[in-house]
C-alpha positions in Angstrom: 34.6 -7.5 -26.3 35.3 -3.8 -26.2 33.3 -1.5 -28.4 34.8 1.7 -29.7 33.2 5.1 -29.2 32.0 5.2 -32.8 29.3 2.6 -32.0 27.3 4.2 -29.3 24.9 1.2 -28.9 26.0 -0.3 -25.6 29.4 1.5 -25.7 32.4 0.6 -23.5 35.4 2.8 -23.6 38.7 1.1 -23.3 40.1 4.4 -22.1 37.8 4.4 -19.1 39.0 1.0 -18.0 42.6 2.1 -18.6 42.1 5.2 -16.3 40.6 3.0 -13.6 43.4 0.5 -13.9 46.1 3.2 -13.7 44.4 4.6 -10.6 44.3 1.2 -8.9 47.9 0.5 -9.8 48.8 3.9 -8.4 47.0 3.2 -5.2 48.9 0.0 -4.7 52.3 1.7 -5.6 52.0 4.5 -3.2 50.7 2.4 -0.2 53.3 -0.3 -0.5 56.8 1.2 -0.5 59.6 -1.0 0.9 60.0 1.6 3.7 58.3 5.0 4.3 61.7 6.3 5.4 62.9 6.3 1.8 60.2 7.3 -0.8 60.4 9.7 -3.8 58.4 12.8 -2.8 55.9 12.6 -5.7 54.9 9.1 -4.3 53.9 10.6 -1.0 50.7 12.4 0.0 51.2 16.0 1.0 51.7 16.4 4.7 48.9 18.9 4.8 48.4 21.8 2.2 49.7 21.5 -1.3 48.9 18.7 -3.8 51.3 16.0 -4.9 50.9 13.5 -7.8 49.9 10.9 -5.3 47.0 13.1 -4.1 45.6 13.0 -7.6 45.0 9.2 -7.7 41.9 8.9 -5.6 40.1 11.8 -7.3 40.9 10.2 -10.6 39.2 6.9 -9.5 36.1 8.8 -8.4 36.1 10.6 -11.7 36.2 7.2 -13.5 33.4 5.9 -11.3 31.3 8.9 -12.3 31.9 8.5 -16.0 31.0 4.8 -15.6 27.6 5.7 -14.1 26.6 7.4 -17.3 27.4 4.3 -19.4 25.8 2.1 -16.8 22.4 3.8 -16.6 21.9 6.2 -19.5 20.7 3.7 -22.1 18.4 1.9 -19.7 16.9 5.2 -18.6 16.3 6.2 -22.2 14.7 2.8 -22.9 12.2 3.6 -20.1 13.5 1.0 -17.6 12.0 1.2 -14.1 14.0 3.7 -12.2 12.9 2.2 -8.9 14.6 -1.1 -9.9 17.7 0.8 -10.9 17.7 2.8 -7.6 17.5 -0.5 -5.7 20.6 -1.7 -7.7 22.4 1.5 -6.6 21.5 1.0 -2.9 22.5 -2.7 -3.0 25.8 -2.0 -4.7 26.6 0.9 -2.4 26.0 -1.2 0.7 28.2 -4.0 -0.7 31.1 -1.7 -1.4 30.7 0.1 1.9 30.7 -3.1 4.0 33.6 -4.5 1.9 35.5 -1.5 2.9 34.7 -2.1 6.6 35.8 -5.8 6.2 39.1 -4.7 4.7 39.7 -2.2 7.5 39.3 -4.9 10.1 41.3 -7.6 8.3 42.7 -9.8 9.8 42.0 -9.0 13.5 38.4 -7.6 13.4 38.6 -5.8 16.7 35.3 -3.8 16.8 36.6 -1.5 19.5 39.2 -0.1 17.1 37.7 -0.8 13.7 38.2 2.2 11.4 34.8 3.3 10.1 35.8 5.6 7.2 37.9 4.4 4.3 38.5 4.6 0.6 35.8 2.1 -0.4 33.4 3.6 2.1 33.9 7.0 0.4 33.5 5.5 -3.0 30.2 3.9 -1.8 28.8 7.1 -0.4 29.8 9.1 -3.5 28.4 6.5 -5.9 25.2 6.2 -3.9 24.4 9.9 -4.0 25.8 10.6 -7.4 24.0 7.6 -9.1 20.6 8.5 -7.4 21.0 12.1 -8.5 21.7 10.9 -12.1 18.6 8.6 -12.0 16.5 11.4 -10.7 17.4 13.8 -13.6 17.7 11.2 -16.4 15.9 11.7 -19.7 12.7 10.0 -20.4 11.5 8.6 -23.7 9.1 11.5 -24.0 11.9 14.1 -24.2 14.5 14.7 -26.9 17.6 13.1 -25.6 20.0 15.7 -27.0 18.0 18.6 -25.4 17.7 16.8 -22.1 21.4 16.1 -22.0 22.1 19.8 -21.8 19.7 20.2 -18.9 21.2 17.2 -17.1 24.7 18.6 -17.4 23.6 22.0 -16.2 21.9 20.4 -13.1 25.1 18.3 -12.4 27.3 21.3 -12.8 25.1 23.4 -10.6 25.0 20.7 -7.9 28.8 20.5 -8.0 29.0 24.3 -7.5 26.5 24.2 -4.6 28.4 21.4 -2.9 31.7 23.1 -3.1 30.4 26.5 -2.0 28.3 24.9 0.8 31.4 23.0 2.1 33.6 26.1 2.0 30.9 28.0 3.9 30.6 25.3 6.6 34.3 25.1 7.1 34.9 28.8 7.2 31.8 30.0 9.2 30.7 27.2 11.6 32.6 27.5 14.9 34.3 24.5 16.4 34.1 24.3 20.2 37.4 25.3 21.6 38.8 26.4 18.3 36.4 28.8 16.6 35.5 29.0 12.9 37.6 28.9 9.8 40.3 26.6 11.2 42.0 24.6 8.5 44.5 22.6 10.6 44.3 18.9 11.4 42.7 19.3 14.8 40.5 22.4 14.6 38.7 22.1 11.3 35.0 21.3 11.4 35.2 18.0 9.5 37.8 16.6 12.0 35.6 17.8 14.9 32.5 16.1 13.5 34.4 12.8 12.9 35.8 12.8 16.5 32.4 13.6 17.9 30.3 11.1 15.9 32.8 8.2 15.4 35.3 8.6 18.2 39.0 8.7 17.7 39.4 4.9 18.1 37.4 4.5 14.9 39.4 7.0 12.8 42.5 6.6 10.7 45.2 5.6 13.2 47.8 7.8 11.3 45.6 10.9 11.4 47.8 12.3 14.1 48.3 15.9 15.4 51.3 16.4 17.7 50.1 16.8 21.2 46.6 15.6 20.5 46.9 12.1 19.2 44.5 10.9 16.5 42.4 13.9 15.4 41.2 13.4 11.8 40.4 11.0 9.0 41.2 11.8 5.4 38.0 10.0 4.3 35.8 11.6 7.0 32.1 12.3 6.8 32.0 16.0 6.1 34.8 16.0 3.5 32.8 13.4 1.5 30.6 16.3 0.3 33.2 17.9 -2.0 34.4 14.4 -3.0 30.9 13.9 -4.4 31.6 16.7 -6.8 34.7 14.9 -8.1 32.3 12.0 -9.1 29.7 14.3 -10.6 32.3 15.9 -12.8 33.1 12.4 -14.0 29.4 12.0 -14.9 29.5 15.2 -16.9 32.5 13.8 -18.8 30.5 10.6 -19.4 27.7 12.6 -20.9 30.0 14.2 -23.4 31.5 10.8 -24.3 28.0 9.4 -24.9 26.8 12.4 -26.9 26.8 12.4 -30.7 29.8 14.6 -30.9 32.9 14.3 -33.0 36.0 13.0 -31.3 37.6 16.4 -31.7 34.7 18.2 -30.0 34.7 15.7 -27.1 38.4 16.1 -26.7 38.2 19.9 -26.7 35.5 19.8 -24.0 37.6 17.5 -21.8 40.8 19.4 -22.2 39.1 22.9 -22.0 37.1 22.0 -18.9 40.2 20.3 -17.3 42.3 23.5 -17.8 39.5 25.7 -16.4 39.1 23.5 -13.3 42.9 23.4 -12.7 43.2 27.1 -13.0 40.1 27.8 -10.8 41.4 25.6 -8.0 44.8 27.1 -8.2 43.7 30.7 -8.3 41.3 30.3 -5.4 43.8 28.4 -3.3 44.9 31.5 -1.4 41.3 31.7 -0.1 40.9 28.0 0.6 44.2 26.0 0.4 44.6 22.9 -1.8 44.3 20.1 0.7 43.5 16.4 0.0 43.2 15.4 3.6 40.2 17.6 4.1 39.3 17.6 0.4 38.9 21.3 0.2 36.7 22.8 -2.5 39.8 24.1 -4.4 41.4 20.6 -4.2 38.2 19.1 -5.6 38.3 21.5 -8.6 42.1 21.2 -9.1 42.2 17.4 -8.9 39.0 17.0 -11.1 40.7 19.2 -13.7 43.8 17.0 -13.5 41.6 13.9 -13.9 39.9 15.5 -16.9 43.2 16.3 -18.5 44.6 12.8 -17.8 41.5 11.1 -19.1 41.6 13.4 -22.2 45.1 12.2 -23.0 44.2 8.6 -22.5 41.0 9.0 -24.6 43.1 10.5 -27.4 45.7 7.8 -27.3 43.5 4.8 -26.7 40.1 5.5 -28.3 40.9 8.0 -31.0 44.4 7.0 -32.1 43.7 3.4 -31.0 47.3 2.9 -29.8 46.4 0.0 -27.4 49.5 -2.2 -27.3 50.5 -0.8 -23.9 47.1 -1.1 -22.3 46.7 -4.8 -21.1 48.5 -4.2 -17.8 46.2 -1.3 -16.9 43.2 -3.3 -18.2 44.0 -6.2 -15.8 43.3 -3.8 -12.9 40.7 -1.6 -14.6 38.2 -4.3 -15.6 38.1 -5.7 -12.1 38.9 -2.5 -10.2 37.1 -2.9 -6.9 38.2 -6.6 -6.6 41.8 -5.7 -7.5 41.9 -2.9 -4.9 40.3 -5.2 -2.2 42.8 -8.0 -3.0 45.7 -5.6 -2.8 44.6 -4.6 0.7 44.5 -8.3 1.8 48.0 -8.9 0.3 49.4 -5.9 2.1 47.9 -6.9 5.4 49.2 -10.5 5.1 52.7 -9.3 4.1 52.8 -7.2 7.2 51.5 -10.1 9.4 53.4 -13.2 8.1 56.9 -13.5 9.6 60.0 -15.1 8.2 62.5 -16.6 10.7 66.1 -15.3 10.6 69.3 -16.6 12.0 69.7 -15.8 15.7 66.0 -16.3 16.5 64.8 -13.0 15.1 62.0 -12.7 12.6 61.0 -10.2 9.9 57.6 -9.6 8.4 57.4 -10.8 4.8 57.3 -7.2 3.8 60.5 -6.4 5.7 62.2 -9.5 4.4 61.2 -8.9 0.8 62.5 -5.3 1.0 65.8 -6.0 2.8 66.8 -9.3 1.1 65.4 -8.6 -2.3 66.4 -5.0 -2.8 68.0 -3.1 0.1 71.2 -5.1 -0.1 72.1 -3.9 -3.6 70.1 -0.7 -4.2 70.1 2.7 -2.6 67.2 2.9 -0.1 64.9 5.1 -2.2 65.4 2.9 -5.2 65.0 -0.3 -3.2 61.8 1.1 -1.7 60.3 1.8 -5.1 61.5 -1.5 -6.5 59.6 -3.3 -3.7 56.5 -1.3 -4.4 56.7 -2.2 -8.1 57.1 -5.8 -7.2 53.9 -5.7 -5.1 52.0 -4.0 -8.1 53.2 -6.9 -10.3 52.3 -9.5 -7.7 48.7 -8.1 -7.5 48.5 -7.9 -11.3 49.5 -11.6 -11.5 46.8 -12.5 -9.1 44.1 -10.6 -11.0 45.3 -11.6 -14.5 43.5 -15.0 -14.7 40.2 -13.1 -14.4 41.2 -10.8 -17.3 42.5 -13.6 -19.4 39.3 -15.5 -19.1 37.1 -12.4 -19.6 35.7 -12.7 -16.1 34.6 -9.2 -14.9 33.4 -9.1 -11.3 30.8 -6.5 -10.7 30.6 -5.5 -7.0 
Protein backbone atom coordinates (compact mmCIF):
# COMPACT_ATOMS: atom_id res chain seq x y z
CA UNK A 1 0.00 0.00 0.00
CA UNK A 2 1.28 3.45 -0.87
CA UNK A 3 1.09 6.12 1.81
CA UNK A 4 0.70 9.79 0.81
CA UNK A 5 3.07 12.50 1.89
CA UNK A 6 0.59 13.80 4.47
CA UNK A 7 1.26 10.78 6.69
CA UNK A 8 4.94 10.97 7.37
CA UNK A 9 5.08 7.84 9.49
CA UNK A 10 6.82 5.36 7.23
CA UNK A 11 6.10 7.42 4.10
CA UNK A 12 6.35 6.13 0.55
CA UNK A 13 5.94 8.57 -2.26
CA UNK A 14 4.21 7.31 -5.36
CA UNK A 15 5.95 10.11 -7.30
CA UNK A 16 9.37 8.69 -6.43
CA UNK A 17 8.45 5.28 -7.82
CA UNK A 18 7.05 6.99 -10.92
CA UNK A 19 10.32 8.87 -11.49
CA UNK A 20 12.32 5.64 -11.12
CA UNK A 21 9.96 3.84 -13.47
CA UNK A 22 10.14 6.54 -16.13
CA UNK A 23 13.94 6.47 -15.89
CA UNK A 24 14.06 2.69 -16.37
CA UNK A 25 11.61 2.87 -19.28
CA UNK A 26 13.74 5.63 -20.78
CA UNK A 27 16.90 3.55 -20.43
CA UNK A 28 15.26 0.66 -22.26
CA UNK A 29 13.82 2.90 -24.97
CA UNK A 30 17.10 4.58 -25.89
CA UNK A 31 19.23 1.42 -25.81
CA UNK A 32 16.93 -0.72 -27.96
CA UNK A 33 16.14 1.07 -31.24
CA UNK A 34 15.38 -1.07 -34.24
CA UNK A 35 18.52 0.35 -35.83
CA UNK A 36 20.96 3.02 -34.70
CA UNK A 37 21.09 4.21 -38.31
CA UNK A 38 17.64 5.75 -37.90
CA UNK A 39 16.94 7.28 -34.49
CA UNK A 40 15.29 10.55 -33.49
CA UNK A 41 18.04 12.89 -32.27
CA UNK A 42 16.53 13.42 -28.78
CA UNK A 43 16.77 9.64 -28.27
CA UNK A 44 20.54 9.62 -28.82
CA UNK A 45 23.28 10.53 -26.40
CA UNK A 46 25.32 13.56 -27.35
CA UNK A 47 28.35 12.55 -29.40
CA UNK A 48 30.50 14.55 -26.99
CA UNK A 49 29.67 18.02 -25.63
CA UNK A 50 26.12 19.27 -25.27
CA UNK A 51 23.28 17.48 -23.46
CA UNK A 52 20.33 15.70 -25.04
CA UNK A 53 17.13 14.47 -23.35
CA UNK A 54 18.65 10.97 -23.38
CA UNK A 55 21.61 12.26 -21.36
CA UNK A 56 19.19 13.27 -18.58
CA UNK A 57 17.93 9.74 -17.92
CA UNK A 58 20.77 8.25 -15.87
CA UNK A 59 21.17 11.36 -13.66
CA UNK A 60 17.43 11.23 -12.95
CA UNK A 61 17.78 7.64 -11.76
CA UNK A 62 20.70 8.59 -9.49
CA UNK A 63 18.60 11.47 -8.15
CA UNK A 64 15.81 9.01 -7.35
CA UNK A 65 18.26 6.64 -5.64
CA UNK A 66 19.42 9.53 -3.47
CA UNK A 67 15.90 10.54 -2.47
CA UNK A 68 15.12 6.93 -1.61
CA UNK A 69 18.12 6.80 0.75
CA UNK A 70 16.45 9.43 2.92
CA UNK A 71 13.22 7.46 3.17
CA UNK A 72 15.10 4.23 3.71
CA UNK A 73 17.30 5.32 6.61
CA UNK A 74 16.04 8.55 8.19
CA UNK A 75 13.34 7.12 10.42
CA UNK A 76 15.58 4.28 11.57
CA UNK A 77 18.38 6.70 12.41
CA UNK A 78 15.97 8.90 14.37
CA UNK A 79 14.75 5.86 16.30
CA UNK A 80 18.33 5.20 17.33
CA UNK A 81 18.88 2.05 15.27
CA UNK A 82 22.44 0.74 15.23
CA UNK A 83 24.27 2.61 12.50
CA UNK A 84 26.84 -0.15 12.16
CA UNK A 85 24.05 -2.56 11.21
CA UNK A 86 22.72 -0.06 8.67
CA UNK A 87 26.22 0.47 7.29
CA UNK A 88 26.63 -3.27 6.81
CA UNK A 89 23.36 -3.26 4.89
CA UNK A 90 24.73 -0.51 2.65
CA UNK A 91 27.95 -2.43 1.99
CA UNK A 92 26.11 -5.65 1.20
CA UNK A 93 23.61 -4.00 -1.10
CA UNK A 94 26.34 -2.09 -2.91
CA UNK A 95 28.31 -5.28 -3.52
CA UNK A 96 25.24 -7.10 -4.83
CA UNK A 97 24.40 -4.29 -7.27
CA UNK A 98 28.04 -3.97 -8.37
CA UNK A 99 28.49 -7.67 -9.11
CA UNK A 100 25.08 -7.85 -10.75
CA UNK A 101 26.36 -5.18 -13.13
CA UNK A 102 29.47 -7.22 -13.86
CA UNK A 103 27.34 -10.31 -14.48
CA UNK A 104 25.16 -8.40 -16.94
CA UNK A 105 28.22 -7.00 -18.73
CA UNK A 106 29.48 -10.51 -19.36
CA UNK A 107 26.17 -12.16 -20.29
CA UNK A 108 26.01 -14.57 -22.04
CA UNK A 109 29.68 -15.23 -22.94
CA UNK A 110 31.57 -14.36 -19.74
CA UNK A 111 34.96 -13.87 -21.34
CA UNK A 112 37.03 -12.52 -18.46
CA UNK A 113 39.67 -11.24 -20.88
CA UNK A 114 37.24 -8.72 -22.37
CA UNK A 115 34.73 -8.27 -19.54
CA UNK A 116 33.80 -4.60 -19.17
CA UNK A 117 34.42 -3.56 -15.57
CA UNK A 118 32.56 -0.21 -15.39
CA UNK A 119 28.83 0.02 -16.08
CA UNK A 120 25.54 1.62 -15.11
CA UNK A 121 24.85 -0.64 -12.14
CA UNK A 122 28.48 -0.42 -11.04
CA UNK A 123 28.23 3.37 -10.96
CA UNK A 124 24.93 3.20 -9.10
CA UNK A 125 26.54 0.85 -6.56
CA UNK A 126 29.53 3.15 -5.96
CA UNK A 127 27.39 6.28 -5.70
CA UNK A 128 24.93 4.55 -3.39
CA UNK A 129 27.74 3.17 -1.23
CA UNK A 130 29.42 6.53 -0.68
CA UNK A 131 26.22 8.58 -0.51
CA UNK A 132 24.46 6.27 1.94
CA UNK A 133 27.49 6.01 4.23
CA UNK A 134 27.80 9.79 4.25
CA UNK A 135 24.11 10.08 5.12
CA UNK A 136 24.47 7.58 7.94
CA UNK A 137 27.47 9.49 9.23
CA UNK A 138 25.62 12.80 9.47
CA UNK A 139 22.18 11.49 10.47
CA UNK A 140 20.34 13.01 13.42
CA UNK A 141 20.39 11.24 16.75
CA UNK A 142 17.58 11.03 19.24
CA UNK A 143 19.35 13.56 21.46
CA UNK A 144 19.12 16.31 18.82
CA UNK A 145 16.14 18.26 17.56
CA UNK A 146 15.33 16.62 14.25
CA UNK A 147 14.22 19.83 12.54
CA UNK A 148 17.40 21.67 13.55
CA UNK A 149 19.64 18.77 12.57
CA UNK A 150 17.98 18.52 9.16
CA UNK A 151 19.28 21.97 8.26
CA UNK A 152 22.81 20.99 9.26
CA UNK A 153 22.55 17.75 7.32
CA UNK A 154 21.41 19.55 4.17
CA UNK A 155 24.25 22.05 4.56
CA UNK A 156 26.80 19.23 4.86
CA UNK A 157 25.35 17.45 1.84
CA UNK A 158 25.33 20.64 -0.25
CA UNK A 159 28.88 21.47 0.83
CA UNK A 160 30.03 17.97 -0.09
CA UNK A 161 28.42 18.33 -3.53
CA UNK A 162 30.22 21.62 -4.10
CA UNK A 163 33.57 20.19 -2.99
CA UNK A 164 33.20 17.14 -5.24
CA UNK A 165 32.37 19.27 -8.28
CA UNK A 166 35.16 21.77 -7.66
CA UNK A 167 37.66 19.00 -6.91
CA UNK A 168 36.76 17.11 -10.08
CA UNK A 169 37.05 20.28 -12.19
CA UNK A 170 40.43 21.06 -10.64
CA UNK A 171 41.71 17.54 -11.30
CA UNK A 172 40.63 17.55 -14.93
CA UNK A 173 41.95 21.02 -15.64
CA UNK A 174 45.26 21.00 -13.74
CA UNK A 175 46.62 17.44 -13.56
CA UNK A 176 48.75 16.72 -16.66
CA UNK A 177 48.11 13.55 -18.64
CA UNK A 178 51.30 11.96 -20.01
CA UNK A 179 51.57 12.72 -23.71
CA UNK A 180 48.64 15.15 -23.67
CA UNK A 181 49.10 17.71 -20.90
CA UNK A 182 46.52 19.20 -18.52
CA UNK A 183 43.04 20.46 -19.22
CA UNK A 184 42.22 18.15 -22.11
CA UNK A 185 38.48 17.53 -22.47
CA UNK A 186 38.50 15.20 -25.47
CA UNK A 187 37.83 11.46 -25.49
CA UNK A 188 41.48 10.41 -25.41
CA UNK A 189 43.40 13.09 -23.52
CA UNK A 190 41.18 13.77 -20.51
CA UNK A 191 42.44 12.62 -17.11
CA UNK A 192 39.52 10.26 -16.45
CA UNK A 193 40.06 8.37 -19.69
CA UNK A 194 43.79 8.08 -18.96
CA UNK A 195 43.13 6.68 -15.47
CA UNK A 196 40.67 4.12 -16.82
CA UNK A 197 43.07 2.97 -19.52
CA UNK A 198 45.93 2.76 -17.05
CA UNK A 199 44.11 0.92 -14.26
CA UNK A 200 41.58 -1.19 -16.16
CA UNK A 201 43.10 -1.63 -19.61
CA UNK A 202 41.25 -0.90 -22.84
CA UNK A 203 39.95 -4.48 -23.12
CA UNK A 204 37.85 -3.91 -20.00
CA UNK A 205 36.31 -0.60 -21.05
CA UNK A 206 33.15 0.20 -23.03
CA UNK A 207 33.82 -1.27 -26.48
CA UNK A 208 32.08 1.69 -28.17
CA UNK A 209 34.20 4.27 -26.34
CA UNK A 210 36.19 4.87 -29.49
CA UNK A 211 38.41 7.71 -30.65
CA UNK A 212 39.33 7.70 -34.36
CA UNK A 213 42.91 6.60 -34.76
CA UNK A 214 43.23 5.39 -31.17
CA UNK A 215 40.64 2.62 -30.76
CA UNK A 216 38.94 2.27 -27.37
CA UNK A 217 39.99 5.19 -25.17
CA UNK A 218 37.29 5.94 -22.60
CA UNK A 219 34.32 4.59 -20.65
CA UNK A 220 31.28 6.80 -19.87
CA UNK A 221 30.95 5.12 -16.45
CA UNK A 222 34.66 5.38 -15.65
CA UNK A 223 36.30 5.66 -12.25
CA UNK A 224 37.14 9.35 -11.95
CA UNK A 225 33.86 10.61 -13.43
CA UNK A 226 32.02 8.75 -10.67
CA UNK A 227 33.03 11.59 -8.33
CA UNK A 228 30.69 14.20 -9.86
CA UNK A 229 28.04 11.51 -10.36
CA UNK A 230 27.98 11.11 -6.57
CA UNK A 231 26.83 14.72 -6.36
CA UNK A 232 23.81 13.85 -8.52
CA UNK A 233 22.83 11.29 -5.89
CA UNK A 234 23.53 13.66 -2.99
CA UNK A 235 21.23 16.28 -4.53
CA UNK A 236 18.56 13.59 -4.54
CA UNK A 237 19.17 13.05 -0.82
CA UNK A 238 18.68 16.78 -0.23
CA UNK A 239 15.37 16.61 -2.09
CA UNK A 240 14.40 13.63 0.05
CA UNK A 241 15.10 15.68 3.19
CA UNK A 242 12.71 18.36 1.99
CA UNK A 243 10.07 15.77 1.18
CA UNK A 244 10.29 14.25 4.67
CA UNK A 245 10.27 17.62 6.44
CA UNK A 246 7.14 19.00 8.03
CA UNK A 247 6.69 21.50 5.21
CA UNK A 248 3.56 22.38 3.32
CA UNK A 249 3.23 20.90 -0.14
CA UNK A 250 3.59 24.40 -1.57
CA UNK A 251 6.86 25.07 0.26
CA UNK A 252 8.29 21.71 -0.79
CA UNK A 253 7.36 22.33 -4.41
CA UNK A 254 8.92 25.82 -4.34
CA UNK A 255 12.15 24.36 -2.95
CA UNK A 256 12.25 21.69 -5.66
CA UNK A 257 11.46 24.04 -8.53
CA UNK A 258 13.60 26.93 -7.27
CA UNK A 259 16.64 24.73 -6.69
CA UNK A 260 16.09 22.98 -10.03
CA UNK A 261 16.07 26.29 -11.90
CA UNK A 262 19.16 27.49 -10.02
CA UNK A 263 21.10 24.30 -10.85
CA UNK A 264 20.11 24.37 -14.52
CA UNK A 265 21.18 28.00 -14.83
CA UNK A 266 24.43 27.41 -12.94
CA UNK A 267 25.39 24.49 -15.15
CA UNK A 268 24.48 26.35 -18.31
CA UNK A 269 26.21 29.62 -17.39
CA UNK A 270 29.41 27.83 -16.33
CA UNK A 271 29.49 25.60 -19.41
CA UNK A 272 31.84 27.92 -21.36
CA UNK A 273 34.44 27.17 -18.66
CA UNK A 274 33.67 23.44 -18.36
CA UNK A 275 31.45 22.09 -21.16
CA UNK A 276 28.29 20.12 -20.49
CA UNK A 277 29.37 16.55 -21.19
CA UNK A 278 27.68 13.38 -20.00
CA UNK A 279 30.40 11.00 -21.14
CA UNK A 280 32.91 12.48 -18.72
CA UNK A 281 30.14 13.77 -16.36
CA UNK A 282 31.58 17.25 -16.11
CA UNK A 283 30.74 19.33 -13.04
CA UNK A 284 28.51 21.57 -15.15
CA UNK A 285 26.70 18.52 -16.50
CA UNK A 286 26.17 17.27 -12.94
CA UNK A 287 24.59 20.60 -11.98
CA UNK A 288 22.54 20.96 -15.15
CA UNK A 289 21.22 17.38 -15.16
CA UNK A 290 20.48 17.46 -11.41
CA UNK A 291 18.48 20.62 -11.98
CA UNK A 292 16.53 18.92 -14.75
CA UNK A 293 15.93 15.95 -12.43
CA UNK A 294 14.71 18.29 -9.69
CA UNK A 295 12.32 20.06 -12.08
CA UNK A 296 11.05 16.80 -13.55
CA UNK A 297 10.49 15.35 -10.11
CA UNK A 298 8.78 18.56 -8.98
CA UNK A 299 6.29 18.20 -11.84
CA UNK A 300 5.66 14.53 -11.01
CA UNK A 301 5.31 15.35 -7.30
CA UNK A 302 2.74 18.04 -8.11
CA UNK A 303 0.71 15.78 -10.38
CA UNK A 304 0.94 12.52 -8.45
CA UNK A 305 1.26 13.37 -4.76
CA UNK A 306 -0.36 16.81 -4.50
CA UNK A 307 -3.05 16.73 -7.18
CA UNK A 308 -3.23 12.92 -6.86
CA UNK A 309 -3.84 12.38 -10.58
CA UNK A 310 -2.66 8.80 -10.64
CA UNK A 311 -4.65 7.05 -13.35
CA UNK A 312 -1.67 7.19 -15.73
CA UNK A 313 0.95 5.92 -13.28
CA UNK A 314 0.64 2.07 -13.29
CA UNK A 315 2.92 1.53 -16.33
CA UNK A 316 5.65 3.61 -14.66
CA UNK A 317 5.05 1.91 -11.30
CA UNK A 318 5.55 -1.52 -12.87
CA UNK A 319 9.16 -0.53 -13.53
CA UNK A 320 9.63 1.84 -10.61
CA UNK A 321 8.70 -0.57 -7.83
CA UNK A 322 11.20 -3.15 -9.08
CA UNK A 323 13.65 -0.80 -10.77
CA UNK A 324 16.96 -2.68 -10.48
CA UNK A 325 15.35 -6.00 -11.39
CA UNK A 326 13.57 -4.42 -14.37
CA UNK A 327 16.80 -2.84 -15.62
CA UNK A 328 18.73 -6.09 -15.21
CA UNK A 329 16.02 -8.08 -16.98
CA UNK A 330 15.98 -5.62 -19.87
CA UNK A 331 19.72 -6.14 -20.36
CA UNK A 332 19.19 -9.90 -20.53
CA UNK A 333 16.34 -9.50 -23.02
CA UNK A 334 18.45 -7.22 -25.22
CA UNK A 335 21.41 -9.61 -25.14
CA UNK A 336 19.23 -12.60 -26.05
CA UNK A 337 17.49 -10.74 -28.88
CA UNK A 338 20.92 -9.96 -30.32
CA UNK A 339 22.06 -13.58 -29.93
CA UNK A 340 19.06 -15.72 -30.96
CA UNK A 341 18.79 -16.15 -34.74
CA UNK A 342 15.77 -16.70 -36.95
CA UNK A 343 16.35 -18.70 -40.15
CA UNK A 344 15.32 -17.10 -43.44
CA UNK A 345 14.74 -18.43 -46.91
CA UNK A 346 17.95 -18.97 -48.82
CA UNK A 347 19.83 -20.20 -45.77
CA UNK A 348 20.45 -16.78 -44.22
CA UNK A 349 19.61 -15.94 -40.65
CA UNK A 350 18.71 -12.74 -38.80
CA UNK A 351 19.02 -12.04 -35.12
CA UNK A 352 15.69 -11.85 -33.34
CA UNK A 353 16.33 -8.12 -33.01
CA UNK A 354 16.86 -7.66 -36.77
CA UNK A 355 13.94 -9.93 -37.62
CA UNK A 356 11.56 -8.10 -35.29
CA UNK A 357 12.58 -4.73 -36.68
CA UNK A 358 12.52 -5.67 -40.36
CA UNK A 359 9.47 -7.92 -40.43
CA UNK A 360 7.46 -6.14 -37.80
CA UNK A 361 8.00 -2.51 -38.70
CA UNK A 362 10.52 -1.69 -41.46
CA UNK A 363 8.28 -3.10 -44.21
CA UNK A 364 5.53 -0.54 -43.62
CA UNK A 365 7.07 2.38 -41.70
CA UNK A 366 9.76 4.93 -42.47
CA UNK A 367 13.08 3.82 -40.91
CA UNK A 368 13.08 6.35 -38.06
CA UNK A 369 9.46 5.50 -37.18
CA UNK A 370 10.11 1.78 -37.48
CA UNK A 371 13.14 2.05 -35.23
CA UNK A 372 11.13 3.86 -32.55
CA UNK A 373 8.23 1.43 -32.87
CA UNK A 374 10.58 -1.49 -32.25
CA UNK A 375 12.05 0.24 -29.18
CA UNK A 376 8.55 0.84 -27.81
CA UNK A 377 7.75 -2.83 -28.36
CA UNK A 378 10.78 -3.82 -26.30
CA UNK A 379 9.67 -1.47 -23.52
CA UNK A 380 6.23 -3.08 -23.54
CA UNK A 381 7.75 -6.58 -23.59
CA UNK A 382 9.85 -5.82 -20.54
CA UNK A 383 6.85 -4.27 -18.82
CA UNK A 384 4.84 -7.41 -19.46
CA UNK A 385 7.61 -9.55 -17.96
CA UNK A 386 7.81 -7.41 -14.79
CA UNK A 387 4.04 -6.83 -14.44
CA UNK A 388 3.29 -10.08 -12.53
CA UNK A 389 5.53 -8.86 -9.71
CA UNK A 390 3.69 -5.54 -9.56
CA UNK A 391 0.27 -7.19 -9.74
CA UNK A 392 1.10 -9.49 -6.84
CA UNK A 393 2.74 -6.68 -4.83
CA UNK A 394 6.12 -8.40 -4.93
CA UNK A 395 8.88 -5.82 -4.62
CA UNK A 396 12.37 -7.22 -5.03
CA UNK A 397 14.94 -5.30 -3.03
CA UNK A 398 18.45 -5.85 -4.31
